[in-house]
C-alpha positions as CSV (number, residue, x, y, z in Angstrom):
1,M,-73.7,-129.7,-59.7
2,P,-73.1,-130.9,-63.2
3,Q,-69.5,-129.7,-64.4
4,S,-67.8,-129.8,-67.8
5,S,-64.6,-131.1,-68.1
6,K,-63.4,-129.2,-71.3
7,T,-62.4,-126.0,-71.4
8,R,-63.1,-123.3,-74.4
9,P,-61.0,-123.9,-77.6
10,K,-58.7,-120.8,-77.9
11,T,-59.4,-120.4,-81.5
12,R,-62.5,-120.9,-83.6
13,S,-63.1,-124.2,-85.4
14,K,-63.9,-124.2,-89.2
15,G,-67.2,-123.3,-90.0
16,E,-67.9,-121.9,-86.3
17,G,-69.9,-118.1,-86.2
18,K,-68.9,-115.3,-84.0
19,S,-69.2,-116.0,-80.2
20,L,-69.1,-113.6,-77.3
21,S,-65.6,-114.7,-76.5
22,D,-64.1,-113.7,-80.0
23,Y,-65.5,-110.2,-79.4
24,L,-63.8,-110.4,-76.0
25,D,-60.9,-111.5,-77.1
26,Q,-60.7,-107.8,-78.9
27,I,-60.8,-105.9,-75.7
28,R,-58.9,-108.2,-73.5
29,G,-55.4,-106.5,-72.2
30,N,-57.0,-102.8,-72.3
31,P,-58.0,-101.7,-68.7
32,A,-60.5,-98.9,-70.0
33,E,-62.1,-101.8,-72.0
34,F,-61.7,-104.7,-69.8
35,Q,-61.0,-105.8,-66.6
36,T,-61.2,-109.3,-64.5
37,V,-62.4,-110.1,-61.1
38,T,-60.5,-113.5,-60.3
39,R,-61.9,-113.8,-56.3
40,T,-65.0,-115.9,-55.3
41,V,-68.2,-113.4,-56.0
42,N,-72.0,-114.2,-54.9
43,P,-74.0,-112.7,-57.5
44,M,-77.2,-113.0,-54.9
45,D,-75.7,-111.0,-52.4
46,F,-74.8,-107.9,-54.8
47,D,-71.3,-108.4,-55.1
48,V,-71.5,-107.9,-58.9
49,T,-73.4,-105.1,-59.2
50,A,-71.6,-103.3,-56.1
51,V,-68.5,-103.6,-58.5
52,L,-69.9,-102.1,-61.4
53,K,-71.7,-99.5,-59.5
54,H,-68.5,-98.3,-57.8
55,L,-66.7,-98.5,-61.5
56,D,-69.9,-96.4,-62.9
57,N,-69.6,-94.0,-59.8
58,R,-65.9,-93.6,-60.9
59,G,-66.9,-92.5,-64.3
60,E,-65.3,-95.7,-65.7
61,Y,-67.3,-98.3,-68.0
62,P,-65.2,-101.5,-68.6
63,T,-66.6,-104.7,-69.5
64,V,-65.8,-106.7,-66.3
65,Q,-65.7,-110.7,-66.4
66,F,-66.0,-112.5,-62.9
67,D,-64.4,-115.4,-63.3
68,N,-65.5,-117.1,-59.9
69,P,-69.1,-116.5,-59.2
70,L,-71.3,-118.5,-56.9
71,N,-74.5,-120.0,-58.7
72,M,-77.7,-119.8,-57.1
73,H,-77.4,-123.1,-55.0
74,G,-74.6,-121.1,-53.2
75,E,-71.9,-123.5,-55.0
76,P,-69.3,-122.5,-57.1
77,S,-70.3,-122.1,-60.8
78,E,-68.4,-123.1,-63.7
79,F,-70.0,-120.2,-65.7
80,P,-67.6,-116.9,-65.5
81,I,-70.2,-113.8,-65.9
82,V,-69.6,-111.0,-68.3
83,A,-71.6,-107.9,-67.7
84,N,-71.3,-104.0,-68.7
85,L,-70.6,-105.1,-72.6
86,W,-72.2,-102.4,-74.1
87,A,-71.5,-99.5,-71.6
88,T,-69.7,-97.5,-73.9
89,R,-70.8,-96.2,-77.8
90,E,-67.3,-97.1,-78.7
91,R,-67.5,-100.8,-77.8
92,C,-70.9,-100.9,-79.5
93,A,-69.4,-99.4,-82.6
94,E,-66.4,-102.2,-82.6
95,A,-69.0,-104.9,-82.3
96,V,-70.5,-104.0,-85.9
97,G,-67.1,-103.6,-87.2
98,L,-67.1,-99.8,-86.9
99,P,-63.6,-98.1,-85.7
100,R,-64.0,-96.3,-82.2
101,S,-64.0,-93.2,-83.8
102,K,-67.2,-93.6,-85.7
103,A,-69.1,-94.3,-82.4
104,G,-71.4,-91.1,-83.1
105,S,-73.6,-90.5,-85.8
106,E,-71.7,-92.9,-88.0
107,L,-72.8,-95.7,-85.6
108,G,-76.7,-94.6,-85.7
109,S,-76.5,-94.4,-89.6
110,L,-74.8,-97.9,-90.2
111,F,-77.9,-99.1,-88.0
112,S,-80.4,-97.1,-90.5
113,R,-78.9,-98.8,-93.1
114,Y,-78.2,-102.7,-91.6
115,V,-81.9,-102.8,-90.1
116,D,-83.4,-103.4,-93.5
117,R,-80.9,-105.9,-94.8
118,K,-81.2,-109.8,-94.1
119,I,-78.9,-112.2,-94.3
120,K,-80.3,-115.8,-94.1
121,P,-79.6,-117.8,-91.1
122,V,-78.2,-121.3,-91.7
123,V,-79.1,-124.6,-90.3
124,V,-76.3,-127.1,-89.0
125,G,-76.3,-130.3,-87.3
126,S,-76.2,-130.7,-83.6
127,D,-72.6,-131.9,-83.9
128,R,-71.5,-128.6,-85.4
129,A,-73.5,-126.7,-82.6
130,P,-71.1,-125.5,-80.0
131,V,-74.0,-124.7,-77.8
132,H,-75.0,-128.4,-77.6
133,A,-71.7,-129.6,-76.7
134,N,-73.4,-130.2,-72.6
135,V,-76.9,-131.0,-72.8
136,L,-79.0,-131.5,-69.5
137,Q,-82.4,-132.6,-69.3
138,G,-85.2,-133.5,-66.8
139,E,-83.9,-133.0,-63.1
140,K,-80.5,-132.2,-64.2
141,A,-82.2,-129.1,-66.4
142,D,-81.4,-127.1,-63.2
143,M,-81.5,-123.3,-63.8
144,W,-80.2,-122.6,-60.2
145,M,-76.6,-123.9,-61.6
146,L,-76.4,-120.9,-63.3
147,P,-75.1,-117.5,-61.5
148,A,-78.1,-115.4,-61.8
149,V,-77.5,-111.9,-60.5
150,H,-79.3,-110.3,-57.7
151,H,-79.3,-106.8,-58.8
152,F,-80.8,-104.2,-56.5
153,E,-82.0,-104.2,-52.9
154,M,-85.6,-104.3,-53.9
155,D,-85.3,-106.8,-56.7
156,L,-87.5,-110.0,-56.1
157,G,-84.2,-112.2,-56.2
158,G,-81.5,-113.4,-58.8
159,V,-82.6,-112.9,-62.4
160,L,-81.6,-113.8,-66.0
161,T,-81.4,-110.5,-68.2
162,M,-80.8,-111.7,-71.6
163,G,-83.0,-112.6,-74.7
164,L,-86.0,-114.5,-74.9
165,V,-86.5,-116.1,-78.5
166,A,-90.2,-117.5,-79.8
167,H,-92.3,-117.8,-82.6
168,P,-95.8,-117.4,-83.4
169,P,-98.2,-120.7,-84.1
170,G,-97.9,-121.7,-87.7
171,E,-95.0,-119.1,-88.9
172,D,-91.6,-119.9,-89.1
173,F,-90.0,-116.4,-88.1
174,Y,-88.4,-116.0,-85.0
175,N,-88.6,-113.1,-82.4
176,V,-85.8,-112.2,-80.2
177,T,-86.7,-109.7,-77.2
178,F,-84.6,-109.3,-73.7
179,V,-87.1,-110.8,-71.2
180,K,-86.4,-110.8,-67.3
181,T,-86.3,-114.3,-66.2
182,F,-87.0,-115.3,-62.4
183,P,-86.0,-118.6,-61.5
184,E,-88.5,-119.6,-58.9
185,S,-86.7,-122.8,-58.9
186,G,-84.4,-125.0,-60.7
187,H,-87.1,-125.9,-63.1
188,R,-89.7,-123.0,-63.9
189,G,-89.3,-119.2,-64.1
190,G,-91.5,-116.1,-64.2
191,L,-91.2,-114.0,-67.8
192,T,-91.6,-110.0,-67.8
193,I,-92.4,-109.6,-71.1
194,H,-92.7,-106.1,-72.5
195,S,-92.5,-105.8,-76.1
196,T,-95.2,-105.3,-78.1
197,H,-94.1,-108.5,-80.7
198,M,-93.7,-111.2,-77.8
199,S,-96.5,-109.8,-76.3
200,R,-98.5,-110.6,-79.3
201,I,-96.9,-114.3,-79.7
202,T,-97.8,-115.0,-76.4
203,R,-101.7,-113.7,-76.9
204,L,-101.8,-115.9,-80.0
205,W,-100.5,-119.5,-78.4
206,A,-102.6,-118.5,-75.2
207,N,-105.7,-118.1,-77.7
208,R,-105.2,-121.7,-79.2
209,G,-105.1,-122.8,-75.5
210,E,-101.7,-124.7,-76.5
211,R,-98.3,-125.0,-74.7
212,F,-95.6,-123.4,-76.8
213,P,-91.8,-123.2,-76.7
214,V,-89.2,-120.6,-76.0
215,I,-85.6,-120.2,-75.4
216,N,-83.6,-117.9,-73.2
217,V,-80.5,-117.4,-75.0
218,L,-77.5,-116.2,-72.2
219,G,-74.8,-115.1,-74.5
220,H,-74.0,-114.5,-77.8
221,H,-71.5,-112.1,-80.1
222,P,-72.8,-108.3,-78.9
223,A,-73.9,-107.6,-83.0
224,F,-76.2,-110.8,-82.6
225,W,-78.1,-108.8,-79.8
226,L,-77.4,-105.2,-81.3
227,G,-79.3,-106.8,-84.3
228,T,-82.1,-108.2,-82.6
229,L,-83.0,-104.8,-80.5
230,N,-83.9,-103.1,-83.7
231,T,-87.6,-102.1,-84.0
232,T,-88.5,-104.3,-87.3
233,P,-92.1,-105.1,-88.5
234,W,-94.0,-107.9,-87.6
235,G,-93.1,-110.9,-89.5
236,D,-89.5,-110.4,-90.1
237,N,-87.1,-113.1,-88.8
238,E,-84.9,-111.4,-86.3
239,Y,-82.3,-114.2,-86.9
240,A,-81.9,-112.9,-90.2
241,T,-81.6,-109.3,-88.9
242,A,-79.0,-110.6,-86.5
243,G,-77.1,-111.8,-89.4
244,A,-76.7,-108.4,-91.2
245,F,-75.1,-106.8,-87.9
246,L,-72.6,-109.7,-87.6
247,Q,-71.8,-109.8,-91.5
248,E,-72.5,-113.5,-91.6
249,P,-75.1,-116.1,-91.0
250,V,-76.5,-116.8,-87.7
251,R,-75.7,-120.6,-87.6
252,L,-78.9,-122.4,-86.1
253,A,-79.4,-125.8,-85.0
254,P,-82.3,-128.1,-83.9
255,S,-83.3,-127.5,-80.7
256,V,-82.9,-130.5,-77.8
257,T,-86.6,-130.2,-77.0
258,W,-88.4,-130.0,-80.2
259,G,-85.7,-130.5,-82.9
260,K,-86.2,-128.9,-86.4
261,D,-89.5,-127.3,-85.2
262,F,-87.8,-125.0,-83.3
263,L,-84.1,-123.8,-84.4
264,V,-81.7,-122.5,-81.8
265,P,-78.1,-120.3,-82.2
266,A,-75.8,-122.6,-82.4
267,D,-72.8,-120.1,-81.4
268,A,-74.7,-119.2,-78.1
269,E,-73.0,-119.7,-74.9
270,I,-76.0,-121.1,-72.9
271,I,-79.5,-121.7,-73.8
272,I,-82.6,-122.6,-71.6
273,E,-85.4,-124.6,-73.7
274,G,-88.5,-124.6,-71.8
275,E,-92.3,-124.0,-72.8
276,I,-95.1,-121.6,-71.5
277,A,-98.4,-123.2,-70.7
278,P,-101.6,-121.3,-71.4
279,G,-103.3,-119.7,-68.2
280,N,-100.1,-120.7,-66.2
281,R,-98.9,-117.2,-64.3
282,T,-96.9,-116.3,-61.2
283,I,-95.4,-113.3,-59.5
284,V,-92.3,-111.3,-61.1
285,D,-90.5,-107.9,-59.9
286,P,-89.9,-105.8,-58.4
287,F,-86.7,-105.0,-60.5
288,G,-84.9,-101.8,-61.2
289,E,-85.4,-101.2,-64.9
290,I,-84.1,-98.9,-67.5
291,S,-85.6,-96.0,-66.0
292,G,-83.5,-96.0,-62.8
293,Q,-86.5,-97.3,-60.7
294,Y,-88.5,-100.2,-59.7
295,Q,-90.6,-102.3,-62.3
296,P,-93.9,-102.8,-59.7
297,Q,-94.8,-106.8,-59.0
298,Q,-97.2,-108.4,-61.5
299,L,-98.2,-111.5,-62.6
300,A,-96.5,-113.2,-65.5
301,P,-96.1,-116.2,-67.6
302,V,-94.0,-119.3,-66.6
303,M,-91.3,-120.7,-68.6
304,E,-91.2,-124.7,-67.4
305,V,-87.4,-126.1,-68.3
306,T,-87.2,-128.7,-70.4
307,A,-83.2,-128.5,-71.3
308,I,-80.2,-126.6,-70.5
309,T,-77.3,-126.6,-73.2
310,Y,-74.1,-124.8,-73.1
311,R,-70.8,-124.6,-74.9
312,D,-67.3,-125.7,-73.4
313,G,-65.8,-122.8,-71.5
314,A,-69.3,-121.3,-71.6
315,L,-69.6,-117.7,-70.5
316,F,-72.6,-116.3,-68.5
317,Q,-73.9,-112.8,-69.9
318,D,-75.7,-110.3,-67.9
319,V,-77.1,-106.8,-68.5
320,F,-76.4,-104.1,-65.8
321,S,-79.9,-102.8,-65.6
322,G,-80.7,-99.1,-65.3
323,H,-77.0,-97.6,-66.0
324,R,-74.9,-97.2,-69.2
325,E,-74.9,-100.6,-70.7
326,H,-78.7,-101.0,-70.6
327,M,-79.4,-97.2,-71.8
328,L,-76.9,-97.7,-74.8
329,M,-78.5,-101.3,-75.9
330,A,-81.7,-99.5,-76.2
331,S,-80.6,-96.5,-77.6
332,V,-78.3,-97.3,-80.3
333,P,-80.7,-99.4,-82.3
334,R,-83.6,-97.1,-81.8
335,E,-81.2,-94.1,-83.1
336,G,-81.3,-95.9,-86.7
337,T,-85.1,-96.8,-86.6
338,I,-85.9,-93.0,-85.7
339,Y,-83.5,-92.0,-88.6
340,N,-85.1,-94.0,-91.2
341,H,-88.6,-93.3,-90.3
342,V,-88.4,-89.9,-89.9
343,Q,-85.9,-89.4,-93.0
344,Q,-88.8,-91.5,-95.1
345,K,-91.7,-89.2,-93.9
346,V,-90.1,-85.6,-93.7
347,G,-86.8,-85.8,-95.1
348,N,-84.1,-83.7,-94.4
349,V,-82.9,-85.4,-90.8
350,I,-78.7,-85.4,-90.2
351,A,-78.8,-87.4,-87.1
352,V,-80.5,-88.5,-84.2
353,H,-79.4,-89.2,-80.4
354,L,-80.8,-90.7,-77.8
355,P,-79.1,-89.4,-74.6
356,Y,-78.1,-91.0,-71.1
357,S,-80.1,-88.1,-69.7
358,G,-83.1,-89.5,-71.0
359,C,-82.2,-93.1,-69.9
360,G,-81.6,-93.9,-73.6
361,R,-85.2,-94.0,-74.7
362,F,-87.1,-91.3,-73.2
363,T,-85.5,-88.3,-74.9
364,A,-84.6,-87.7,-78.6
365,Y,-82.1,-84.9,-79.7
366,I,-82.7,-84.5,-83.5
367,S,-80.8,-82.5,-86.0
368,I,-82.5,-81.2,-89.2
369,K,-81.5,-79.1,-92.4
370,N,-84.4,-76.7,-91.8
371,S,-86.0,-76.3,-95.0
372,F,-89.4,-75.0,-94.2
373,E,-91.6,-73.3,-91.5
374,G,-92.9,-76.2,-89.3
375,H,-90.3,-78.7,-90.6
376,A,-89.3,-79.5,-86.9
377,K,-92.4,-79.9,-85.6
378,Q,-93.0,-82.2,-88.1
379,V,-89.9,-84.2,-87.5
380,A,-90.8,-84.3,-83.7
381,L,-94.3,-85.6,-84.5
382,Q,-93.2,-88.2,-86.8
383,A,-90.5,-89.6,-84.1
384,I,-93.2,-89.8,-81.5
385,A,-95.6,-91.6,-83.5
386,H,-93.0,-94.1,-84.7
387,V,-91.5,-94.8,-80.9
388,H,-93.9,-95.1,-78.4
389,N,-91.9,-94.4,-75.3
390,L,-90.7,-91.0,-76.0
391,H,-91.4,-88.2,-74.0
392,V,-89.0,-85.0,-75.2
393,V,-87.9,-84.1,-78.5
394,V,-85.8,-81.6,-79.2
395,V,-85.2,-80.5,-82.7
396,V,-82.0,-78.5,-83.5
397,D,-79.8,-77.2,-86.7
398,E,-77.4,-79.2,-88.6
399,D,-74.4,-77.1,-87.3
400,I,-75.8,-78.4,-83.5
401,D,-73.9,-82.0,-82.9
402,V,-76.7,-83.8,-81.2
403,F,-74.2,-86.2,-79.4
404,N,-72.7,-83.4,-77.4
405,E,-75.6,-82.3,-75.0
406,E,-73.9,-78.7,-74.0
407,Q,-74.4,-77.6,-77.6
408,V,-78.3,-79.1,-77.7
409,L,-79.3,-77.2,-74.6
410,W,-77.1,-74.2,-75.8
411,A,-79.6,-74.3,-78.9
412,A,-82.6,-74.6,-76.6
413,N,-81.7,-71.6,-74.6
414,T,-81.0,-69.4,-77.2
415,Y,-83.3,-70.0,-80.0
416,V,-86.4,-71.3,-78.2
417,D,-89.1,-69.0,-77.6
418,P,-91.0,-70.7,-74.9
419,D,-94.7,-69.6,-76.6
420,R,-93.8,-70.4,-80.1
421,D,-91.7,-73.2,-80.1
422,I,-92.8,-75.6,-77.1
423,D,-95.8,-77.8,-78.3
424,L,-97.4,-80.3,-75.4
425,I,-99.2,-83.1,-76.6
426,K,-101.8,-84.8,-74.1
427,N,-102.8,-87.8,-73.2
428,V,-100.7,-90.2,-75.2
429,R,-100.4,-93.8,-74.0
430,A,-97.0,-94.7,-72.4
431,P,-96.2,-97.8,-70.8
432,S,-94.0,-96.0,-68.0
433,D,-97.3,-94.5,-66.9
434,P,-97.9,-96.2,-63.7
435,R,-101.5,-95.2,-64.0
436,G,-101.9,-96.9,-67.1
437,I,-103.8,-94.4,-68.8
438,G,-101.8,-91.8,-71.0
439,S,-99.0,-89.0,-70.6
440,S,-98.0,-86.0,-72.5
441,R,-95.0,-85.4,-74.8
442,V,-93.1,-82.4,-75.0
443,I,-91.5,-80.8,-78.4
444,F,-88.8,-78.3,-78.6
445,D,-88.1,-76.7,-81.7
446,A,-84.5,-75.7,-80.9
447,T,-83.8,-74.5,-84.9
448,R,-82.8,-70.9,-85.7
449,P,-86.0,-68.8,-86.0
450,T,-86.5,-68.3,-89.9
451,H,-89.4,-66.2,-89.6
452,I,-87.5,-63.3,-88.1
453,P,-84.2,-61.4,-88.3
454,F,-81.9,-63.2,-86.0
455,P,-78.2,-62.9,-85.2
456,T,-75.3,-65.1,-86.9
457,R,-73.7,-67.6,-84.4
458,L,-70.2,-66.8,-83.9
459,R,-67.5,-68.9,-85.1
460,V,-63.5,-68.4,-85.5
461,P,-62.8,-68.9,-89.3
462,P,-62.4,-72.4,-90.4
463,N,-59.1,-71.5,-92.5
464,A,-57.6,-70.4,-89.2
465,M,-58.9,-73.2,-86.9
466,A,-57.1,-75.8,-90.0
467,R,-53.9,-73.4,-90.0
468,V,-53.1,-73.6,-86.3
469,K,-52.0,-77.2,-85.1
470,L,-52.1,-77.1,-81.0
471,E,-49.4,-79.6,-81.2
472,E,-47.2,-77.0,-82.8
473,W,-48.4,-74.0,-80.8
474,L,-48.5,-75.2,-77.5
475,D,-45.4,-76.5,-75.5
476,Q,-47.5,-79.0,-73.8
477,P,-50.5,-79.6,-75.8
478,G,-52.1,-82.6,-74.1
479,K,-54.4,-85.0,-75.7
480,G,-57.9,-83.3,-75.1
481,K,-60.8,-85.5,-74.3
């Protein structure tokens, strides 16, 4: 197995961009946010996910670094595994420069503003790209040297869970999408592609009958990923969107295989370069997906590896699928996207939240300043039209905190007249529907009725709440939740 004799520099060199390690340095030393496993672990024997699941069962969601994993050959790997990075909204907030206290509606608001900002990437030479410190080609470019994680008992096998990058023929914009890569051997792997834009890119190349380049990026600063997870229009360069969330240009370098014809993130941890040949298919899945259920087997495109590059002291990033990390990395960017769309189409939107109970994807809670009869229904319809996998939308008044599910359910139980305020929309196309034909959507108008006299919501006077300070009144006030 190739080994790098060099360790990662403790500080960034002048001109380098933000990296995964830069972010981890912010949370190291706080056991609630960062834990380390130093003993040898076998990711292919569920060691990694067993640790993460035990923590999840205890209601603890730290980022975990596994310092001594085995690779897919069963040999010691030089790449520590980092997982559970996005498992709290507070860490997502910190990643994009917000204080932890702004992890609620303020985080969604930032995404709604930043998604339309672009910071043009800059191109640097390979000599200024940390990810090109180590280059493997030919037979040495072996995916099985990586500590791929076998997540769940019925999964097909070890899987790479991070991002795939590609661009359409004749275009210079890049799409970045989370794709599962199943290494069949060291030199080829099946790709489970779900996203609309990456599927379109694959079809465009297939229609030309041409092989086309792709890369797997196995680690970068969390803000890079949160930027690319936004729903952007076809033609947007997602390297530029990522730059907005990093608050600096993404540095790109010529790839090893295709040179300037395909640019790669210079500050990534590990990159696999490969090509997809038209018509080349293999079996992928099952795999435990975001819904907490297995994705069934299917035929999928094959990536043939041409090169693997990695920085000194590289980290291998993995997503704990079907759990809070997976849900949050999906939900936080979509909250901003839904807010922007509905605000533009209808207006008077206060906040949007995609809760854990809906897997961060299938349910939306939206608060509005209710301005007219039918306002809530218009808001919900626009949200469903914009995000194809929303199943349930609950619209509440502005005095309901959508990040407090207890308040949302209180509104649904006290304000909703099932006959008047619940709408069922049938036969809507849904990727999660195993029949492949369509499913239904449910809208709850949980706003306070305006067409009839209705009781006023009780409250303690605000001046009394401001005057009474618990730390001054209680002998043992505690810290609260």
